[in-house]
C-alpha positions as CSV (number, residue, x, y, z in Angstrom):
1,M,119.9,150.7,122.6
2,K,117.2,148.1,123.3
3,D,119.7,145.7,124.9
4,Q,121.0,148.5,127.3
5,Y,117.5,149.5,128.1
6,R,116.8,145.9,129.1
7,M,119.7,145.6,131.3
8,H,118.9,148.5,133.2
9,L,115.3,147.1,133.6
10,F,116.9,143.9,134.7
11,S,119.1,145.4,137.1
12,L,116.4,147.5,138.5
13,L,114.1,144.3,139.1
14,I,116.8,142.5,140.7
15,F,117.5,145.6,143.2
16,I,113.9,145.6,144.0
17,I,113.7,141.9,144.9
18,T,116.7,142.2,147.0
19,F,115.5,145.3,148.8
20,K,112.3,143.5,149.7
21,S,113.8,140.3,150.8
22,F,116.2,142.5,153.1
23,S,113.0,144.2,154.4
24,Q,111.2,141.0,155.1
25,V,114.1,140.0,157.4
26,T,114.6,143.4,159.1
27,D,111.0,143.4,160.0
28,T,111.6,140.5,162.6
29,I,114.5,142.6,164.3
30,P,113.6,145.3,166.7
31,K,114.4,148.8,165.5
32,N,116.8,149.6,168.1
33,S,118.9,146.6,167.1
34,R,119.1,147.0,163.5
35,K,122.1,149.5,163.7
36,A,124.3,146.3,164.1
37,M,123.1,144.8,161.0
38,T,125.1,144.8,157.7
39,I,123.7,143.9,154.3
40,T,125.9,140.9,154.3
41,F,124.2,139.4,157.3
42,P,127.4,138.0,159.5
43,E,127.0,135.0,161.3
44,Q,124.6,135.5,163.9
45,E,126.6,135.5,167.2
46,I,123.9,134.0,169.2
47,Y,125.1,130.5,168.1
48,K,128.2,130.6,169.8
49,Y,126.4,129.8,172.8
50,V,125.5,126.3,171.8
51,N,127.4,123.8,173.8
52,D,128.4,126.7,176.3
53,Y,126.3,127.8,179.3
54,L,123.5,130.3,179.4
55,P,124.6,133.6,180.5
56,K,123.4,134.3,184.1
57,F,120.4,136.6,184.6
58,I,118.3,138.2,187.1
59,L,115.3,139.5,185.1
60,T,111.9,140.8,186.0
61,G,108.6,138.8,185.7
62,L,105.2,140.2,184.6
63,D,104.3,140.6,188.4
64,G,107.5,142.6,189.0
65,S,109.4,139.9,191.0
66,K,112.9,139.4,190.2
67,I,114.0,136.0,188.8
68,D,117.4,134.2,189.0
69,S,118.3,132.1,186.3
70,E,119.5,129.5,188.9
71,F,115.8,128.8,189.6
72,L,115.8,126.8,186.2
73,K,118.3,124.3,187.1
74,G,117.3,120.5,187.6
75,K,115.0,120.3,184.5
76,P,115.6,121.0,180.8
77,T,114.5,124.4,179.9
78,V,113.0,125.9,176.5
79,I,113.6,129.7,176.2
80,N,111.8,131.6,173.7
81,L,113.2,134.9,172.6
82,W,110.5,137.1,171.1
83,F,108.4,140.3,170.9
84,T,104.7,141.1,170.5
85,N,104.9,142.8,167.0
86,C,107.2,140.0,165.4
87,A,104.8,138.1,163.1
88,P,107.0,134.9,162.9
89,C,107.1,135.0,166.7
90,V,103.3,135.3,167.2
91,E,102.9,132.6,164.3
92,E,104.8,130.0,166.3
93,I,103.2,130.4,169.6
94,P,100.2,127.9,169.3
95,V,102.9,125.3,168.4
96,L,104.9,126.4,171.5
97,N,101.8,126.2,173.7
98,E,101.2,122.6,172.4
99,I,104.8,121.6,173.3
100,K,104.3,123.1,176.7
101,S,101.1,121.3,177.7
102,E,103.1,118.1,176.8
103,Y,106.1,118.5,178.8
104,S,105.0,121.1,181.3
105,D,105.7,118.6,184.3
106,V,109.5,117.9,183.4
107,V,110.6,121.0,181.5
108,N,110.7,124.7,182.2
109,F,109.3,127.1,179.7
110,V,110.2,130.7,179.6
111,A,109.7,133.5,177.1
112,I,112.1,136.6,177.2
113,T,111.4,139.8,175.6
114,F,112.8,143.5,175.7
115,Q,109.4,144.9,175.9
116,E,107.6,146.4,178.9
117,P,105.3,144.5,181.2
118,N,102.1,146.7,180.0
119,V,102.7,145.6,176.6
120,V,103.1,142.0,177.1
121,K,100.1,142.0,179.5
122,S,97.9,143.7,176.6
123,F,99.3,141.0,174.3
124,L,98.4,138.2,176.4
125,K,94.9,139.4,177.0
126,L,94.4,138.6,173.3
127,T,96.7,135.6,172.7
128,E,97.3,132.9,174.9
129,F,101.1,132.4,175.3
130,D,101.4,129.9,178.3
131,F,105.2,130.4,179.3
132,F,106.6,132.0,182.4
133,H,107.2,135.7,181.0
134,L,110.4,137.7,181.6
135,V,110.3,141.5,180.5
136,N,112.3,144.6,180.1
137,S,115.3,142.3,179.3
138,K,116.9,144.5,176.6
139,A,120.4,144.5,178.1
140,Y,120.4,140.8,178.9
141,L,119.5,140.0,175.3
142,E,122.0,142.2,174.0
143,T,124.6,139.8,175.6
144,F,123.7,137.4,172.8
145,G,124.8,140.1,170.2
146,F,123.1,140.2,166.7
147,F,120.3,137.8,166.2
148,G,117.0,137.7,164.3
149,Y,113.7,136.7,166.1
150,P,112.3,134.4,167.0
151,K,114.7,132.0,168.5
152,T,114.1,128.9,170.9
153,I,116.8,127.9,173.2
154,I,117.0,124.5,174.5
155,L,118.9,123.9,177.8
156,D,119.9,120.9,179.6
157,Q,119.2,120.5,183.2
158,D,122.5,122.3,184.2
159,L,121.8,125.4,182.0
160,K,124.1,124.4,179.2
161,V,122.7,125.6,175.7
162,M,122.1,122.4,173.7
163,K,120.4,123.7,170.7
164,I,119.2,127.1,169.2
165,E,116.2,126.8,166.8
166,K,115.2,129.4,164.4
167,G,111.6,130.4,163.8
168,F,109.7,127.9,161.9
169,A,108.7,130.2,159.1
170,T,112.4,129.9,157.9
171,Y,111.7,126.2,156.9
172,Q,110.2,127.3,153.6
173,N,107.7,124.6,153.4
174,T,103.8,125.0,153.9
175,K,102.7,126.5,157.2
176,V,101.2,122.9,158.6
177,E,104.6,121.4,157.5
178,N,106.6,124.0,159.3
179,E,104.6,123.5,162.5
180,I,105.0,119.8,162.4
181,E,108.7,120.0,161.8
182,F,109.2,122.7,164.4
183,K,107.3,120.7,167.0
184,R,109.1,117.4,165.9
185,R,112.6,119.2,166.3
186,I,111.9,120.7,169.8
187,S,110.2,117.6,171.1
188,S,113.2,115.5,169.7
189,H,115.8,117.6,171.6
190,L,113.8,117.6,174.9
191,N,113.1,113.7,174.6
192,E,116.9,113.3,174.2
193,L,117.6,115.4,177.2
194,L,115.1,113.8,179.3
195,L,116.4,110.4,178.5
196,T,120.0,111.4,179.3
197,S,118.9,113.0,182.6
198,R,117.2,109.6,183.7
199,N,120.4,107.4,182.9
């Protein structure tokens, strides 16, 4: 009887741990996208775009202007997919700002969110995020299929997707180590692209 009782307790404990882990992951995914999730977490569809071209877009900037993806051509581009109440997204913003300050003359830096302009503007009053912001992009983001936030997409000068990086919280080191590794990865991709474009 005691063994049976222990087995029930053990099973309950495993269930709680699994549920908690699942909840932490879903917290980084907008509620309107969670219906596409399954408990088995299928391969994230966004990665099929690596070595393919970025889907074309005409999206809205914070000032209401319409921005065509063609304007990014000619330079490598960093695109960050994020939203304001995504904790891992916000956590990596200072590192993204550092990268932008180092490469701003030779690389495009764009942030894309499904959120409305007023939400992003309110956030930016309190937190510096020194990228060019595109908003109200829900329909465009859905072209990437299921994915968890944040994602950082590295494009070459012809808008070909060369790499997609997860948020640095997924590296499972200390926060400082994660920041260093994230910055190293992004910088390495950009240096390679810039070197190739000069040859």
